[in-house]
Structures are given as structure tokens and as C-alpha cells.
RODO-2510 file (C-alpha; in nm, 4 decimals, decimal comma):
residues 258
     n   res          X          Y          Z
     1     m    12,2884     9,1134     9,4476
     2     q    11,9623     9,1772     9,2473
     3     k    11,9467     9,1942     8,8740
     4     l    11,6895     9,4629     8,7897
     5     k    11,4693     9,5228     8,4863
     6     e    11,6303     9,4565     8,1284
     7     v    11,5292     9,6788     7,8502
     8     s    11,6297     9,7035     7,4682
     9     q    11,5790     9,9114     7,1576
    10     s    11,7257     9,8878     6,8261
    11     n    12,0732     9,9590     6,8932
    12     l    12,1151     9,9411     7,2834
    13     l    12,0538     9,7056     7,5851
    14     w    12,0714     9,7964     7,9354
    15     h    11,9933     9,6821     8,2782
    16     n    12,1268     9,7571     8,6339
    17     v    12,2499     9,5412     8,9162
    18     k    12,2170     9,6452     9,2980
    19     i    12,5351     9,6016     9,4694
    20     s    12,4247     9,7219     9,8083
    21     e    12,1828     9,9663     9,9643
    22     h    12,4068    10,2386     9,8272
    23     i    12,5458    10,1339     9,4970
    24     e    12,3996    10,0055     9,1648
    25     m    12,6053     9,9202     8,8627
    26     l    12,4368    10,0084     8,5279
    27     e    12,5211     9,7954     8,2234
    28     v    12,4544     9,9362     7,8950
    29     t    12,5538     9,7696     7,5432
    30     v    12,6037    10,0194     7,2725
    31     r    12,5915     9,8744     6,9149
    32     v    12,7524    10,0654     6,6418
    33     g    12,7184     9,8782     6,3072
    34     a    12,8594     9,5333     6,3451
    35     n    13,0473     9,6209     6,6548
    36     q    12,9318     9,6814     7,0212
    37     m    13,0717     9,7941     7,3511
    38     v    12,9523     9,7159     7,6792
    39     i    12,9946     9,9863     7,9726
    40     h    12,9287     9,9893     8,3510
    41     p    12,8705    10,3498     8,5062
    42     s    12,7827    10,3382     8,8662
    43     v    12,5330    10,5237     9,0782
    44     i    12,5858    10,5875     9,4422
    45     r    12,2749    10,6957     9,6388
    46     d    12,1793    10,8598     9,9818
    47     e    11,8432    10,9075    10,0974
    48     q    11,7984    11,2600     9,9308
    49     a    12,0413    11,2605     9,6339
    50     y    12,2665    11,0506     9,4075
    51     v    12,5914    11,0762     9,2058
    52     l    12,6490    10,8966     8,8766
    53     v    13,0009    10,7880     8,8135
    54     d    13,0820    10,8222     8,4273
    55     t    12,8282    10,9122     8,1525
    56     g    12,9011    10,6722     7,8757
    57     m    12,9064    10,7731     7,5052
    58     p    12,7001    11,0590     7,3697
    59     d    12,3935    10,8243     7,2758
    60     c    12,3957    10,6569     7,6389
    61     h    12,1974    10,9567     7,7979
    62     g    11,8691    10,7925     7,7046
    63     p    11,9183    10,4460     7,8461
    64     i    12,0992    10,5558     8,1576
    65     t    11,8243    10,8029     8,2428
    66     k    11,5831    10,5188     8,1930
    67     l    11,7623    10,3035     8,4367
    68     l    11,7842    10,5702     8,6836
    69     t    11,4136    10,6186     8,6463
    70     e    11,3282    10,2565     8,6955
    71     a    11,5423    10,2306     9,0003
    72     g    11,3603    10,5365     9,1552
    73     f    11,6688    10,7792     9,1204
    74     d    11,4622    11,0348     8,9418
    75     s    11,2842    11,1240     9,2672
    76     l    11,6277    11,2177     9,4291
    77     a    11,7784    11,5530     9,3804
    78     p    12,0042    11,7141     9,3230
    79     y    12,2471    11,4760     9,1536
    80     s    12,6339    11,5245     9,0738
    81     i    12,8562    11,3560     8,8442
    82     i    13,1968    11,1881     8,9067
    83     v    13,4274    11,1297     8,5884
    84     t    13,6920    10,8736     8,6589
    85     h    13,8980    11,0101     8,3636
    86     q    13,9268    11,1711     8,0289
    87     d    13,8325    10,8956     7,7588
    88     v    13,5379    10,9638     7,5332
    89     d    13,3375    10,6512     7,6411
    90     h    13,3351    10,8011     8,0061
    91     i    13,2725    11,1587     7,9271
    92     g    13,0928    11,1496     7,5982
    93     g    12,7413    11,1732     7,7501
    94     l    12,8496    11,4617     7,9940
    95     p    12,6846    11,7418     7,7858
    96     e    12,3444    11,5829     7,8111
    97     f    12,3682    11,5295     8,1791
    98     q    12,4919    11,8668     8,2709
    99     g    12,2446    12,1282     8,4077
   100     e    12,2098    12,4132     8,6450
   101     g    12,3159    12,3172     8,9840
   102     v    12,4875    11,9685     8,8740
   103     d    12,8581    11,9351     9,0061
   104     v    13,0933    11,7646     8,7935
   105     y    13,3770    11,6274     8,9880
   106     a    13,7221    11,5187     8,8184
   107     h    14,0912    11,4856     8,9269
   108     t    14,3040    11,7971     8,8691
   109     d    14,5304    11,6108     8,5985
   110     d    14,2466    11,5273     8,3688
   111     q    14,0551    11,8472     8,4034
   112     p    14,2035    12,0508     8,1232
   113     y    14,1192    11,7504     7,8887
   114     i    13,7664    11,7168     8,0025
   115     d    13,7112    12,1063     7,9739
   116     g    13,8522    12,1011     7,6144
   117     l    14,1617    12,3099     7,7032
   118     k    14,3648    12,0261     7,5685
   119     p    14,2929    11,7545     7,3212
   120     l    14,1725    11,4085     7,4600
   121     i    14,4928    11,1913     7,4785
   122     k    14,3506    10,9003     7,3042
   123     f    14,0959    11,0633     7,0840
   124     s    14,2383    11,1679     6,7287
   125     g    14,0890    11,3998     6,5067
   126     e    13,9881    11,0943     6,2744
   127     m    13,8114    10,9307     6,5632
   128     k    13,6359    11,2484     6,6569
   129     t    13,5196    11,2899     6,2952
   130     r    13,3730    10,9313     6,2858
   131     l    13,1926    10,9953     6,6021
   132     l    13,0402    11,3156     6,5115
   133     t    12,9209    11,1770     6,1640
   134     s    12,7558    10,8992     6,3361
   135     l    12,5593    11,1209     6,5730
   136     p    12,2251    11,3238     6,5235
   137     q    12,2995    11,6722     6,4522
   138     n    12,1947    11,7862     6,7862
   139     l    12,4115    11,5575     6,9927
   140     a    12,7055    11,6216     6,7591
   141     a    12,6816    11,9880     6,8076
   142     a    12,6452    11,9502     7,1914
   143     f    12,9528    11,7303     7,2112
   144     e    13,1505    11,9908     7,0051
   145     s    13,0350    12,2826     7,2108
   146     a    13,1008    12,1137     7,5491
   147     f    13,4539    12,0039     7,4692
   148     s    13,5634    12,3424     7,2659
   149     g    13,7480    12,4840     7,5658
   150     k    13,4933    12,7521     7,5911
   151     v    13,2941    12,5613     7,8427
   152     k    13,3798    12,4795     8,2139
   153     n    13,2612    12,1154     8,2320
   154     v    13,4338    12,0294     8,5733
   155     t    13,3152    12,2253     8,8723
   156     r    13,4742    12,0324     9,1414
   157     l    13,8440    11,9269     9,1476
   158     l    13,9395    11,6064     9,3164
   159     e    14,2680    11,5056     9,4861
   160     d    14,4210    11,1695     9,6002
   161     g    14,2916    11,0548     9,9285
   162     e    13,9932    11,2899     9,9340
   163     k    13,6839    11,1862    10,1331
   164     l    13,3451    11,2425     9,9674
   165     p    13,0113    11,2083    10,1570
   166     f    12,8306    11,0130     9,8976
   167     g    12,6671    10,6859    10,0128
   168     g    12,8230    10,7015    10,3483
   169     g    13,1809    10,7550    10,2301
   170     l    13,3735    10,7542     9,9048
   171     t    13,7578    10,7786     9,8981
   172     v    13,9296    10,9075     9,5842
   173     i    14,2312    10,7034     9,4795
   174     h    14,4489    10,8778     9,1994
   175     t    14,5560    10,5847     8,9799
   176     p    14,7401    10,7484     8,6875
   177     g    14,8815    10,5490     8,3903
   178     h    14,5665    10,4844     8,1882
   179     t    14,5419    10,8790     8,1821
   180     p    14,7336    11,1272     8,3907
   181     g    14,4099    11,1933     8,6216
   182     h    14,2638    10,8429     8,6343
   183     i    14,0736    10,7756     8,9567
   184     c    13,9280    10,4873     9,1437
   185     l    13,6467    10,5425     9,4109
   186     y    13,6522    10,3197     9,7288
   187     h    13,2936    10,2920     9,8847
   188     e    13,3940    10,2029    10,2527
   189     p    13,0465    10,0947    10,3824
   190     s    13,0116     9,8181    10,1225
   191     k    13,3929     9,7432    10,0502
   192     t    13,3167     9,8332     9,6810
   193     l    13,5837     9,9549     9,4622
   194     i    13,4839    10,1484     9,1387
   195     a    13,7826    10,0767     8,9361
   196     g    13,7057    10,2864     8,6164
   197     d    13,9429    10,1452     8,3419
   198     a    14,2300    10,0833     8,6001
   199     m    14,1350     9,7213     8,5658
   200     v    13,9156     9,5060     8,3601
   201     v    13,7064     9,1928     8,3761
   202     e    13,7605     8,9452     8,0859
   203     n    13,6074     8,5881     8,0856
   204     g    13,5154     8,6367     8,4559
   205     k    13,8864     8,7023     8,5500
   206     l    14,0076     9,0474     8,6943
   207     q    14,2977     9,1752     8,4836
   208     g    14,4962     9,5079     8,4465
   209     p    14,4046     9,7960     8,2296
   210     r    14,4123     9,7101     7,8389
   211     s    14,7606     9,7833     7,7185
   212     t    14,6113     9,9133     7,3738
   213     a    14,4294    10,1998     7,5645
   214     t    14,6946    10,2713     7,8487
   215     p    14,9741    10,4934     7,7359
   216     d    15,1816    10,4444     8,0399
   217     m    15,1342    10,0712     8,1459
   218     k    15,4340    10,0676     8,4211
   219     t    15,2817    10,3548     8,5991
   220     a    14,9048    10,2123     8,5744
   221     l    15,0208     9,8768     8,7241
   222     a    15,2204    10,0610     8,9975
   223     s    14,9090    10,2685     9,0647
   224     l    14,7139     9,9251     9,1431
   225     r    14,9495     9,8798     9,4516
   226     k    14,7734    10,1738     9,6254
   227     l    14,4495     9,9561     9,6232
   228     q    14,6113     9,7091     9,8443
   229     a    14,5604     9,9283    10,1252
   230     y    14,1676     9,8880    10,1127
   231     p    13,9697     9,5907    10,2237
   232     i    13,7804     9,5161     9,8996
   233     d    13,4999     9,2695     9,8500
   234     t    13,3630     9,3786     9,5093
   235     v    13,5197     9,5558     9,2242
   236     i    13,3112     9,7260     8,9452
   237     c    13,5202     9,7569     8,6283
   238     y    13,3707     9,9809     8,3671
   239     h    13,4563     9,7138     8,1025
   240     g    13,3624     9,3690     8,2135
   241     g    13,1594     9,4633     8,5225
   242     l    13,1528     9,2981     8,8346
   243     f    13,4446     9,0848     9,0151
   244     q    13,4155     8,9088     9,3599
   245     g    13,7172     8,7199     9,4826
   246     d    14,0743     8,7863     9,6194
   247     v    14,1334     9,1136     9,4707
   248     h    14,4800     9,1536     9,6533
   249     a    14,6067     8,8488     9,5256
   250     v    14,5204     8,9342     9,1699
   251     i    14,6902     9,2761     9,2179
   252     e    14,9827     9,1105     9,3709
   253     q    15,0057     8,9097     9,0506
   254     l    14,9713     9,1911     8,8223
   255     t    15,2420     9,3931     8,9933
   256     e    15,5056     9,1383     9,0739
   257     s    15,7148     9,2145     8,7749
   258     l    15,7716     9,5838     8,8758
***
């Protein structure tokens, strides 16, 4: 795997890692005051187009775009967006990435939340106020407008087991629990699982979803059993990044008490 150019600015650090000829993992560190959060969106490319998986927070558009440009993705068109689930650190950048002809894919069960028809499950009014007051006025206004319920964000609904053509073959795996419509994506040519928040990597170890952010942990862990049907060499976790090892053994251990 090749680690590509690393760039920084006052509150952000970013770089990307080439997983295969079709997949690159992006890494963006967002610093807010004394706190920081590291996220790992993914990009899946074909010869003529690419798809971005998750969009980060509202202030992540700049570094993600720079990474896409440095990796040559800006020469590919059109692009699409797949959202693994409704959490704000996955959809917050969506308003800036959307444009004419850009399809946004999400699972049916999270679509009403991403379209603003229902309030995000884990995003309280207080959290929203803090986020909006921390953003420049234009970003705050774009965020409020996009998730007001008056804008159709999701243009393509996804179902469990659906096959998408991106990168030579991408399978949608519905893994509810973290949110009702959470999905993982399996890239068959490289045997790579894009796990979203279904699992995390902490201190080099693959673990289940974070209990503090998972309303239905029992369902979330049961969902992991569906992953056992796929030969997996590499896992990309949105929080924690890459894991390579015996994924099936880890899942067996995580779900043995169910």
C-alpha cells in the first residue's frame, strides 16, 4: 500500500493511502479547539469515474477535494457519493459536494434522516447549535438548508445485497444497529470491506462499533455476522483506518455472546 502526499493547514491534516488500483483511503484530522477527530472516507475509481464514500464534517470539503485532486480524481467525471449512514460526521460535508448530475446513494432506512424529513438520531438540538456557531456563515447556512427537509439529498436508494458497478464490483451489506440504515460496502476485486462505523480500529485492533454512539448494540453486533459470508483481506474503518488480519476470527469473538 502506498501512502501519498501529506498536507496540513492550521486546523486540518490530511493524506491518502492507496489500497488497490481501485480504492484509496483518505485520512483527515479535524481539529476543533483542543479536540480532534480522525476520519477515513474512501474513494473507489474506474477508468472514467469515481465514487466518494462519506463526506466528513462541513469543513472537510477542502482537504478531501485537495486529496482527490492530488490523486488525479479531479480528471474523472462524473462522480457519485455513497453515504454509509446518517451520522453528521459522515453527511456534514454533503451540501458542498452536491451538484448537478451528482447521485447520492444511501440505504432506504436512513434516507428520511439524510433528507431532513426526520431529525438525525444522534444529533441533538444543542449539538446542532454548537456546530452551526463554529462554522463560517456560508457553511452554516448551507448545512441548515440541506437538512431542512425541503431538499432531496438522496437520489438513489440502496437495498441489502445490491450490486453496484463501481470499481469492478461493490456489494451493499445492510448492517443496522449503529443506525437503522447503516451499510457496509464490499469491494470484491480487492477483497476490501468499507465498514463505515460497523467496526472501528483502536490501538491496531479491530473492534465492534462504539457503544456510546450505537443505540442498538445487540442488532449492530448481530449485523456483523453477515460479513462472515465474504472473504475479507482488508477493512477500512471510518474511525481507526486500516486493519489487515483474520477478520472472521475477530467477528466470531465479537458476536460469540449473542
